[in-house]
N, C-alpha and C positions, 0 to 999 in steps of 0.2 A: 504494499499500499504506499502510495506517495506522500510525503509530508507537506507538500505545497510549496517547496523551495523552487525558485525559477519560474514561478508561475505569475500571471497578472493579478492585480488586486481583486478582480471579480472572481477569478479562479479559486484564489485563496480563500476568499470570503464564501464561496459555495462549498469548498472543502470542509472548512470549519463550521459552517452551518450544519452540514450533514453530520459532522463528528458530535457536535454538542446535542443534536437531536437524537442521535444514536446513543450518546451517554444518557440522556434523560430517560430513554426507553430501557436501558439496560439494567437499572437498579444498583450498579456497582458504585463504589466511591470513585471520586475523581482520580485519586492516586492509581488505583487498580486498574482503572479504564485506560489511563494514559499509559501505564507500564505495558498493558497488553497490546496497544496501538503503536507503540514506539514513539509516542510524543511527549513533550515535556509538559508538566503541569503548569509551568509558567506561561507557556504558549497557550494552553487550554483557556486558562483565566483571563488572559489579554484578549483573546479573540472572542470569548464569551461576553466579556464587558462591552468590547467594541460593537458586536453585533446587537447587544441589548439596547445600545444607545441609538443605533441607526433605526430600529424599528420599535414603535411603541407598542404595547400589548394591544391585541386586536380580540375583541369579544363578540359573540353572536348570542342573541337572545333565544333561547330555546324554550318553546312552550311545552308544558307537560299537561298530563291528564288524560292519557289515552286509556281506552276502555280497560278494565282489570287491574289498572294502577291503584294502589291504595292512596287514599286522600291524605293530604298533608297541608299545613298552614301555607297560605299563599305566600310567594316569594318569587325568587328568579333563580335561574340557573345560567351560569356563564360557561360558554365552551371555549376553551383555550385553544391557541393554535396548534399546541402540542397534542390536542385530542382530549386532554383532560377536562373533566367537568368541575365546576365550583358551585355548589348549591348554596343558596343564600335564603335563610328562612325570612318571613315578614318580621319576626321578632328580634332580629339581629341587633346587636349593640352598634350604633353608628360609628363610635370611636374605633370598635374592632374592626368594622368593615373598612374604614379609612386606612387603617394600619395594613391589612391584608392587600388592599389595592395599590398602597405605596410600595409594599414589598414586591408585588408582581411587576410594577413598573420599573423596578430596579433602581 
């Protein structure tokens, strides 16, 4: 697997986007992931930070309530670009929600 050296900025960005997404799906620690892929943790963290700054988090409103689904308090569910879902109940503490969204924004 190539480490992105000698590539254009766009190619390196695409390479690291895929590695970071792969890490998020892997469930491994950053250290273990980087060791197995032959990349440095420093490069991983630099690129992750750089790519997070380029792309603000994107959310999609997902409506729930399909037949057979158990009823729950009205709220919302955010579908993250990583495919993960963030369910937020109507009774969520506003301060806590603000902290979570700030953490997601990076």
